[in-house]
N, C-alpha and C positions, 0 to 999 in steps of 0.2 A: 267522153273526154278521156277515157283511159287508153292505154297503148293499143294500137292496132297496126299490124304489120302487113295485112293482106293487101295485095295490089288490086286496084279496080281497073277493069279493062279500059285501055285507052287513057286512063287518068294520069299516067306518068309522063305523057307528052305535054310539055308546058306550052301554053298559048303564047303567041307573039304579043309584045307590049302594045297597049292601046291607050289613047287619051280619054279619060273618063271625067264626068262631072257629077256632082251629087244632086239628087232630087230634093226639092224643098221640103222642109218639115211639114207634117200634117198634124192637126189637133187630135187629141185622144178621141177616137170614135165612140159613139154610144154603144152599149152592149148589143151584140147581135140579137135579133128577134128571138124571144123566148129564153134568153140568158140573163143572169144577174151578175154584175161586176162585184167581186169580193175583194179585190186589191188591184192597185195600178200605180205606176209612176210614169209621168209624162215628161220629166226632165226639163221643166220650164224655168230652172234657176238662172241666175246671172251668168254671164260669160266668165269662164275660168273658175267657177265655183264647183266644189266637189258635190256629188250626189248626196241626197239627204241621209244622214246617219240614223235618222228615225226609221228609214226603210232598209238600209243596207249596212252590211258588215264588210270591212275592207280586209282582204287577205293580203299578207305581206311576206316577203322572203321567198324561199324555195321549197317550203313545206309547212304543213300544220305542225304545231309542237308535238313531237313524238310520232308524227305521221310519216308515210313513205317519202323518201328523198325525191326531189324534183317533181313533187305533187303526184308521184306514182305513174307519170307518163313519159319520163325522160326529157321533158321540155327543159330548155337551157336558160331561160330568162329568170330574173328576180322580180317579184311583184312589189310595187310601191304605192304610196298614196300621193305622190307628186302630181301636181296638175299638168306636168309635161306628159304624164302617162294616162291620167284620167281627169276629166273635167266636163262640165256642161258648156255648150257653145253660145248660150244666150239666145239661140234661135229654136229652142225646143228639142235639142238632141244631146245625148251623152256621147262623148268621144273617148274610146279606149285606144291608146296609141303606143305601139312598141317603138322603143328608141334604142339605138346602138350608140354607145359612148365612143369617144375618140380612141379608147383602149380596146374597143371591140366587145365590150360587155353589153348585153341586152337587158333592158327593163321593160315592164309592161304593167298591166293592172288586172285585178280580178276582184269582183264583188259578189256577195251572196245576200239574199233577203234575210232580214231578221226573222221574219215569219218562217216557220218550218212545218206548218200544218195544212198545206194545200193538198186537198183530198176530196173526191166526190162523196156525197152522202150515199147511203145504201140505195141502189136503184137509180142514182143520178149520174151526171156527167161533169167532169172537170175539163176546162179548156185553158191552156196556157198559151199566150199569144204575144208576139213581139214584132214590131216593124223595124227592120234593120237593113242597113247597107253594109255589106262586107268591106274589108279594107280595099281601097281603090288601087289595086296593084295586081298585075298578072305576069305571066312568063317567068323568066329566070329571076327577075327582081322580086318575085313573090315567094321564092323558095323558103319554106319554114313557117310562113304565116299560118296560124291555126286559130281562127275566131270561133267562138262557141256560145250558144245560148242553151242552157240545160238545167236539169233538176236532179237532186240527190235525196235519198231517203233520210229523214230526220235522225235516225239512230247513228248516222255516220259522225255527227257532231260529238267530239270528245272521245270517240273510239278510234276511228281512222284505220281499223284493221278488219272491218266487217264488210268491205266491198268485195264482190258485187251483190252479196245476198240482200242488202237493204234496198237495192234497186237504183238505177240511173236511167233517166229519160233524156236523151240528147235531141232537143227540139230542132236545133240547127247546128251543124258543124261544116267546116270547109277547110281545105288545106291547099297551100301552094298556089292560090289565086285561080284555081280551076273553076269554071262556070258550072258549079254543081252544089247542091245542098244534100248533106247526108242526114238521115234520121236514124237513130240507133237506140236499141234497148240493151242495157247491161243487167244481168241477173245471175242468180244461182251461185256457182263456185268458179274459182279461177285456179288453173286453166280448165278449159272444157265446159262441162255442164250444159244445161238446156239452152244457154245463150251463146255457146261456142266461144267462151272467153279465151283471149282477151279481146277478140274482135267484136263481140256482141252480135245481135241480130239487127242488121242494117239494110237500108236501101238508099239509093240516091237518084237524083234527076237534075237536069238543067233547070235554071230558074225560068219561069214563063216570060215571054216577051224579051225584055232587056236582060242583060247578064246579071248574075248575082253581085258582081263588083261595080257595075255601072249605075245601079239604081237601088232604091229601097224596095224590099219585098216583105210580105207579111208571112211569118213562119208560125205555125201553130201545132199544138199537140193536144189530143183528147184522150181521156181515160173514161171509158163508158162502162158503168156498172149496171146499166139498165138493159143489157142484152146478155144472152147466154149462148156461148161462153162470152165472158167479158172481153172487151176490145181495147187496144191501144192504137191510136191512129195519128198519122203525121200528114201535115198539109203545107203547101207553099202557095200563097195567093189564092187560097180556097180550093186548090187542087190536091186531092189525096194521093200520096205516092207510097205509103208504107202502112202496113197493118200487122199487128201481132195479137194473138188471142191467148186467153188464159190456158186453153187446152194445149197450145204449143209449148208453153212454159212448164205446166204441170205442177204437181205438189211434191214436196212442201215449198217449192221455190216461189210459186205465185203468192202464197200466203205470206212468206217471209218478206216480200217486197211491197205487200199491200195492206197488211194487218196492223202496221205501226201507225203513228200519229199523222204522217203525211210527209210532204216534201218541201225543200227550200229550193229557190231558183238561183242560178249563177249566170254571170256574164263575164267573159274574159277573152283576151287574145294571147295565146301562148306562142312561143317561138321554138321550132324544132320539136323533137320527140318522136315517139313511135309511129304516130299516124302520118305526119308529113314525110318522115323518113321512109316509111314503108311504101307510100305512094310514089315518092320520087325515086326510090331504089338506091338512095345514097343519103349521107348525112346532110341535114339542113339545120340552120340557114347556111348560106355560102357567102363567099366574097361578093357575089353579084346581088345578094339580097339587099334591098333598099330599106332605109330606116324611116319611121315617122308616118306610116300610112294608117289612119285610124279606122276602127269599126265605129259606125254611127248607129245609135239606138234612138229611135224616135219615141217609142213607148214600150212598156211591158205591162200586160194586164192579165188577170186571172178571172175567169168566169165560171159559174156553175149553172146547172139546169136540172130540174126534176129532183127526185129522191125525197126521202123523209129526213126528219131531224134527229137529234140525239134522243129525244123522246118522240115516238111517232105521233103525227098529227091525228086529230079525230077521224072517225070513219069518213070515207069519201076523199081522203087525201088532202083535205084542207083544214085549217085552223079556224075556229070561230072567233072573230075579232072581239065579240062581246062576252066570251068566256074568259076564264083565267088562263093566261099564257105564262107558263113557268119559265123564268129566265134561263134556267139550265137546259131547257129543251131547244136551245138555239141550233140552227143548221150550220152556221159558220160564225167565227168570232176572231177578234184579235187576241193578243196574248193576255188571257184572263185566267182566273182560277174558279173552281167549284169548291164549295165548302159546306159543312153542315150548318143550317140556319137554326137559330134559337127558337124560331116559331115552328120548326119541323121541316122535313125535307131538306133541300139544298138551295143555296143562293149563289149568284155569280159575284165575285169580288175582284179586287185589284183593278178597278175601272178608273181611268184617268184620261187626260187630254189625248185625243186621237184614237181612243179605243172604240169598239163597236160590237154589236150583236146583230145577227141576221136571223130572221124568222120567215120562212118561205110559206107561200100559199095561205095567207091570212085573208079570210073572206069577210068583207064588210057588208055584203048584201046590197040591196037596192036603195037603202036610205043611209045617209051619212051620219057618223057619230058626232056628238056635241063636244066630247072631251075624252081624255084618256086618264087613267089612274095607275100610278106605279107604286109598288111597295118597296121603299128604299131606306137605306141607313147610311150614316157617315160618322166616322171617327176622325175626320181630317182636322188638321190644326186650325186655329182661329182665323188665320189669314187665307185659308184654302177653301175655294168654292168652285162651282162649275154649273154647266147646263146639261140636262138630260134632254136629248133632241130626238124627235120622231121624223123619219124620212121614209119614202116609199120608192121601191124599184131600183134605186141606186143611192149609194152613200154620197154621191156628188150632187144629187138633186136637192132643191130647196126644201127646207124643213116644212112639215105640215103642223108641227106643234112642238112645244118645249116647256120646261120649267127649270128654275134655278134651285140649287141645293147647297147648303153648307152643313156644318156639324149638327147631327141629330142627337148627340149624347153618347155615341159609341157605334162601333161597326156592327153591332147586333141590336141596336136601338131602332126599331123599325117604325116607319111613318108612311102613311098613304098620302101621296101628294098628287093633286090633279093638275092637268094642263089642258088648255083649249087646243082644238085641232081644226084645221080647215077641212072642207068637204071632200070626202073620198068614198067611192062605192066600188063594188066588184072585188075581185081577188087580186092581191098584190103581195110582193115581198116587202116586209116591214124591217127597217133598220132602227135600232136604238143606237145613237152615236153620242159621244161624250166629249165635251170641250171645256177647257179651263185655261186660265192665264198662268197656272202653276204646273210644274211637272209632277207634283205629288198626286197619288190616287185620291179621289174625293167621294166615291159612292160605291155601295153594294146594291144589287137589285135582286129581289126575291121573285116578284111576278109583276105583270101589268095586264091591263085590259082596257078596251074602249067602251064608252058608254053613250047610249042614244039620248 
């Protein structure tokens, strides 16, 4: 999403206007075979409602506080939280809409995930995916439109001067209504460096079948730590069109963008700036640019596959469901903390409504457990309680077991609490999810196990 001035062969020729219609919304698909969903938003809210503030942070104005002017890209719009710029449509889509005022000023919207820890486990793969229709505008009327779906390294938050060293993955970019998707990696130093900044290492192609503007397409990015050298891969509708390897980037730049806590995701539609100007060969937007053409987002999802946990699973690559599974050995989690437990070792804390822990490759064997047992504590207020819930393979799947918990006498006052579980055999990803009618945290977890 940073400034790029390089021209793409043929890209500066603007296509003739066409009449386009949107493709109907599709439900959030199940995880691809072999993958586990770790986060998603399907934008199923009411018409004219903002996207969930539990999932998203709203960027406003023309820069981060103390950050580069015009978001570092030269874009000319101001971002707002107005529903004229960003809202759900009531049919399962998010709409991000650039609007030009009667005085000629442009506004639009930009959001980023609250989570900033999207990263594959060692030896595993991370997949970031979104089903998106680019703004329904082409030709001269599209000059300056710059829709994007992308990710930034977590250390950028609060710093704003460490780009591009912390890494940027542009899953989908488009400018000026051209029938093309760009996938780009930004890294290293600016200008120059291993990624040739400010352009980055990019590739582009036309959308398969229908044009990018006339229909929804699925854009995806994978970070594969299970191959050597590691790979970054870009896809549109399942067709790979770009690859970058760790050996291309080299050290210390690869480690600088991969050794931190992970990435957060962004969705926005900018107007003008270095990329659309560079492709057009002149300043954008222009007097011919039309207002009010939204980018439609059906869903955004993050998946993982393979790899080990924070603490490696037992030999053979799986965890024994009937052994003690330490809570801090999770493979992925929501915004939680690890702290020293009074009983020794560590526990996971700050668990409240909507939080979760993921444990991959838990092997139940050929016979199902009768219950599970969790070592938990709570110092929550007298009116605060919640459920500890077990699910398998997806956080959206029905629970296989749960128990309720309220104050145990303190955040380090531990209690072993059992809960019945329905039959499950074989190896699965296990999720502990936490739900409560209150916003306050209500539980710490030290360990859990299943019992026959």
